N, C-alpha and C positions, 0 to 999 in steps of 0.2 A: 818534726815528726808528725805532729797533728795535722799539718797542712798537706802533707803528701798523701795521706789516706784517701781523701775525696778525689784527688787528681787521678789516682790509680784506678778507682772505680769508674770514673768517667772514661778513661782510656779503654778499659775492658768492655764497657757498654758500646763504645764507638766501634771497637773491633768486631763485636758480635753483629752489630747492625750492618757493617760493611760486608761481612761474610754472608749474611742473609740476602743482601741485595745481589751479590755476585751469583749465588746459587740460583736465585729467582731469574736473573737475566739469562743464565746458562740454560735453564729448563725451558724458558720461553723461546730461546733461539733454536734449540733442538726440536721443539714441537713445531715451530713454524717451518723448519727445514723438512721435517718428516711429512707434514701435510702437503708441502710443495711437491715433494717427490711422488706422493700418492696421486695427486692431481695430474702431474705430468704423465705418469704411467697410465692412468685411466684415460686421459685424452688420446695418448698414442694407441691404446688398445681399441678405443672406439673408432679412431680414424682409420684403423686397419680394415674395419668392416663397412664403413660408410663411403659411398662414392668410388669404390674400387672393385676390381675383379679379383675374387679370391684365388682364382687359378693362376694369376699373374704375380702373386707374392713370391719373392725370391726365397729359396730354401736355404736360409742361413740360420743355423741353430741358435745363435746368440741374439738374433733379431726378435724383438717382442711381437712384431706382426706375425712372424712365422710360428711362434708358440701359440698365439691366439687362434690362428687359422687351423693349425693342426688339431687342437682340442675341439674346435667346432666341427671339423670334418669327421673326427672319430665319433662325436655325439650324434651327428646326422646318420652315419652308417649304422650305428647300433640301433637307433630308433627305426630306421627303414627295415633292417633285418628282423627285428622283433615283430613289426607290423606284418611283414610278408609271411613269416611262419604262423602268425595268428590267423591270417586270412585263409591260408591253405588248410590248416587243421579245421577251421570252422566250416569250410566248403565240404570236406569229406564227412564231417559230423552231421551237417544238415541233410546230406543225401541219405545217410543211413537212418537218421531219426525220422525222416519223412516216410520211410517204409514201415518202421516200427517205432512209434513215438515213445513207447514204454521202455525202450532199450536204454540201459545206463552204460555209457561208454567209459571204460576205465583206462588208465595208463595213457592219458591224453598227450603227455609229453614224449611218448615213445617215438623214435624216428622211423620205426618199421611202418611201411605203407599198409593201409587197411585193405583187406581182401574182402570184396563184397560185390554182389551182382543182383540187379532187379530188372528182369525182362518182362515186357508187357505184351498184351494182345496186339496183333497187327492185322489190319483189314486187308485181306487178299480176296480175289474173286472166289466165290463159293465153288466154282467148277474146279479150281486148282486144289482146294482142300476137301473136296467131297470124299467122304469115307476115311479121311486121315491117312496115315502111313502105318503099315503093319511092321512093327519092330522085330517080329520073329514069332515062331510058334509057341515058345515058352514064356512069352510076355503077354499079359492080358491087356485088352483094350487097344486103342488106336493112338499112335504117338502124335503129339502136337509138335510140329517142326517149324511153324511160322511165327516164332517169337521175335519181338523187336528189342534190340539191345542198345540203341543209340539215341533215338528220338523221344520227345515227350518226357514222360516220367521215368523212362528206362535209363539205366546206366550200367557200365561194366568197369569195375575197379580192380585191375590186376587179375581179371577172369576172362576167359575166352568163351564165345558162343559159337558152336560149330554144329550145324545141322540140327538146330533145336536143342542142343545139349550143352550144359555148363561144364567146362573143363576145370577141375580143381588144380590150382597152381602150386600149392604147398600143403604138407600134412598138417592136421590139427583138428580141433573140435569145431564143427560148423552147425549153425542153425539153418535148416532147410525148410522152405514153406512153398505152398502152391495154392492157388484159388482158380477155379473155373466156373464160369457163369453160363448156365444152360438156358437157352431160350427156345421153346417149342411153339411153333405157329400151328393153329388148328384151323384147317379149311373146313367149310361147311360140309358135313357128312350126309350122305344119303342114308335112307333107312337100312339098306342092305349092308352098309359099312359100319354100323354101330358096333357090331361084335369085334371088328378089327380095331376100332378106336378104344374099346374097353381093354383090349390086350396092351395097346400102347400106354394107356393110363397107368398100368400097373408095373411098368418096367423101371428098374432102379437105374439111377444115373451114377456111374462109378468114376472115381478118379484115383489114379495110381502114381506114385513117385518111385522111380527105379534108379539104381546105381550100377554103372558098368565099371568093372575092374579089369586090369590087365592080367591078373593071375587066375581068373575064373571065366569060363567060356559063356556063361549064361548071366544076364542082368539079374541083380539082386533087388527084390522088392523091399523098399524101406517103409512106405506108408500107403494106406489106402483108406478111402472114405466113400460113402454112398448116400444118395438121397432118392426117395421114391417119387416118381413122376406122376403125381395125382393132381387133377385139376377139375374144375366144375365143367359140366357139359356145355354151358352157354358161353364159355370164355373163348376169346380169339387166340390167346397165347398164354403160356405159363412160364414162370421164371423160377429157377432153382440154382442156388449157389453152394458149391462144395469147397470147403477150406480145410487145410491141415498143415501142421508144422511140427518139427521135432529136432532134437540135437543128435548128431551122428559124427563119429570119428571117420575122417576121410583121408585118403592118401593122395600124393601127387599123381596126376594123370587120371584120377577117377572122373567119370562123367555122370551127370545127373540129367534125367529127362522125365517128362510127364506124359501119361497116356490116359485116355478117357474111353468110356464105353460107346459114346456117339460123338465123334469129332465134329460132324457137320452141324450139330446143334449148339456148339459152343459160341457164345457171343464174345468176340475178340476185341471188346473195348478195353483200353489201357487201364481204366479204373475198375474194371469188373473181373478180368482174367489176367493173372500175373503169376510169376514164378521167380524164385530167387534163393540166394544162400549168402551167408557171410561168416567170416572167421571169428570165433569166440576166443579161443586160446590155442 
């Protein structure tokens, strides 16, 4: 009995050691197999993308190459779509901010197109615009009809320019603005013409912004501003700038136009004389 005790302990110890060895070998085998499977899959995925035409991969759902190329195509399409929408929104935002840098554009993610227009002075022969265009007996000043809507700094975003008038495409609250740059040239006057020159020096330079509506026969005055044309006697020319702007509710089909007291004196440089409107809400 005393001799069988140590033998039993040795047998138990051997059994535990054998079990440990078996478990260790099993874990090592499965780890090696798993690493081999991962390496094989990685190599097959990379081989799908190297040295082959992605469009020629057969559309077999169980094929690893098909799964890899499908995920790659979806990622590329999503990236290009996001970049396209970013560039289009940025282009419209840059055009409007160039006109009014202080404008804070809200709701940038809105799919609704921005409604805006900025028309500038257009150089036409002075004979063609001498005296301007009379818009009617009930409208003050001479209408400026030779605005430029496409070239240079000018642009039209969902707004039409017809006969010098901006046509409102949809109802809403709009910011309307206008600037005209008056340039008076002073020829050398004889002594007998000094009195006439004094009269010219005291004349105000007026700018008006009107709105035409379909429900009322007479254009409605929205804004007006004035500058007094005073200059020194020895000067060869004088420069005066008139600017104004404001918020107005407008309806579809309304037309906006600008008139001035002396159209022939307006300097139609695109950076000096301009007119525009854009939708706020």
